[in-house]
N, C-alpha and C positions, 0 to 999 in steps of 0.2 A: 504494500500500500504506500503510495506517495503521500507524504505528510506535508501539510502547509504550516510554515513557521510564521506566527503572527506576533507582533509586538504592539501592545496597547499603551498609548502615551496619554496620560491624563493626570492632572495634579489633584484631582479629587480621589483620594486613596480608596474610599469605600466603593465608588463606582468602578474604578480601574480593576480592583481585586474581584469584584462581583462579576464584571464582564469577562475577565480572564478565566475565572472559575467556570462560567457557563460555556465558554468556547472550549475549554480543556476537556469537557465531557464528550466532545465530538471525537470519534475514533481517528480521524485523519488530520487533527489540528494539534500542533504544539504551540503553546502560548506563554508569553512572559509579559511583564508590565514595567513601565518606567513612569516616574512621577514628575518629570520635567524634560524640557528640550535637551539640555546638556546630558542628562542621564540616558536619554534615548540615543543620542549620538555615540556615547560611550558603549552602549549595548550593541549598536550596529557595528562599530569598529571592532569590538572584541569578537563578535560572532563571525565577522568577515575574516579576521586573523586566524580563527580556529576552523575555518572552512565550513561553517554552518550558517550561512547567510539567512537573514529573514526574507520572507517572500512578500509579506503585507504589513504595513503599519496602519493602525487605527489611531488617528490623531485628533485630540480635542481642539476644536476651532478656537476656543478661548483659553488655550494653554497659557499659564502664567510664566513669569520669568523672562530673561533675555538670553539671547544666543550670541556669544562673542564671535565676531567675524562673519556673521551671516546677515546679508542685507535683506530688509523686508521686501515682500512682493510688491511690484509696482501696482498702484491702484488702477482700477478699470477707468475711473474718471478722476478728475482732480479732487483730491481730498487732503486733509492735513495728515501729518505723521501719526496723529493719534487715531486715525481711521484704520491703521494697519494692526493686524493681530499676530501674536507670536506663533500661534498654531500654524498659520499659513506661511509664516517665515520659516518654520521648521520644514514644511513641505519643500520650499525652495532649496534649502540647504541639503536635504536628503537626496532630492532628485539630482542635484549637482554632483554629490559625492558618490551616490550609489544608484544610478539610473535604472537598474534592474528592479528595484523595490517598488511595488505598487502601493499607493497611499490612498486611504479613504478617510475623509474628514468627518468627524462626529460633531453634530451641532445641536444646541438646545432648541433652536428654532430655524425655520426656513428663511433664508435671506438671499435673494438672487444676486445682489452685488457681491457679497462675500463668497457665495458659491462660485461665481464667475472668477473671482480672485483665486480661489483654490484651484480651479481648473487651469488658469493661466500659470499658476506656480508649478503645476505638474501633477496635481491630484487626479485620481481616476474615478473618484466618487464622493458624494456628499450625502450623508445619511443622518436622519434624526436620532438622537440618543435614545429616545423612547421607542424605537422601532422594535419589531419582534426579533427574536434570535434567528428564526428561519429566514427572515428578510436579510439580516446582516450576513448570514452565511451565504446566501445567494449572491450578495454583492461581493463578498470576499472571493468566492470562486469565479465570479464573473470578471472581476478586474484582472485575474490571472489569465483570462482568455482575451485580454486586451479590450474588454468592454468598458464603457463609461456609464456610470450609474448616477442618476439624479431623480429626486422625487418628481412625479409627473406635474405637480402643481408649480414646480420651479422652472420648468423647461422654457416657457415663454419669456419669463423675466431674465433668465440666464442668457438666452439667445439675444435679447435686446441689449444686455450689458456687453456681450462679446462683440456685437455689431458696432456699438458705440466705441468700444476699445479699438477696433480696427480703424474706424474713422479718425479717432484721435491719433493713432499711430501714424496714419498717412499724413495728417496735417503736421505732426511733429517731425516726421522725416523731411517734409518739404522745407520746414524752417531750418533744420540742421544743415540741409544742403546749401542754404544761403550763406553759411559761414565760410571764411577762408580756411585753408589748411592749418594755419597757425591757431586760429580761433577754435577749430575743432580739437586741436591738441590741448589747448587750455581748458576746453570743456571737459575733456576726458580726465584731466587733472582734478577738476571740480567734482566730477562724479566719484573720483577716488577719495575725496575728502581732504585734499591738500590745501593748506593755507597759502596766502599770497607769497610769503617768503619762500616756502618750499617749492612752489611753482616756478618762481624766479630762478632759484638755484638749479632746478631740474632742467629748465629750458635755456639757461644761460642768458637770462634777460634781467633788466632792472625791475625792482618792485613797481616803479611808476608805469613801466611799459605793460607789466602784467595787469595792473589795475585798469589801464586803458583797454586791454584786450577783454577783460572780464566785463567791463561796462558795455563794450561793443557786443559781446555775446548776449548779455541780458536784453539789450535793445533789439537786436535782430530776432531773438526768440520771442520778443513781445512779453517778457515777464519782468517782475520787479524785485526778485530775490533769488539768491543762490539756490535755495531749497526748490523753488518752482522750476528753475533752469535744470536742476538735476533730475527732477521728476519727468520733465519733458524729454530730456536726453534719454532716460531709461525707456520711456515709451517708444522712442525712435530707434531703440536698439543700440544706443551708444554705451559701450562698456567703459569701465575705469582703466586708466593707464596702468600698465604692469609695474607693480612696486616691488617685485621680487628682488631681494638683495639690497633694496634702497633703505637708507636711514633718513626718514623724512619727518617734518613737522606735521602733526595732524590736528584737526579741530580748530584751525585758525579761522578768523573772520574773513569771509570771502566777499565782502561788500565791494 
């Protein structure tokens, strides 16, 4: 019998343990639980090192805590940083590190915007926490067959959100294309979170010149803050500059 290895990630201990116990009663399911994002990442890394990778993660959409080094998922539409949730950030990190793992997000309530965020981050399903065990098992087995599972009531809303996201991405790409090569390089540094001084040192420019470039980037993108510029850049698919091996200043004011 081929067994399915499942990791439940939820910071509500009673819920996580209860769900894990229910799944463990299935003859073809091996299950473990983690109480935080960092704990889940450690479990994944340890399992991979031991040659017993997990197949499916069940992740709480409202998972608490922070994940060092993992960027939040890009919002479907323009929202503040407080509109991002750590559970979906974990989806992004896991899909990047271990793309073979299928992820199902467990949610307290249906929310088409956040469900769309989860799909964009790489999740294969969005399921209500109070769904039946048989329904959850159907989803677990389905995502392993490359299926995507959403509650029927969410389909219209999620499609609307994803359509809007594509529109925003196209508009963002057009704006980014208006930048000069140097301005795009500066934008990538902004996405990486570099301060003005660090950008100047990296690009061998004066801080005054970097400030001018940053102001030009904001103007051409039609935004008024670095945060908004970075969000737009991510929507357009602009990634951060590679900082491997660099010693840089982070967290500087990028006005």
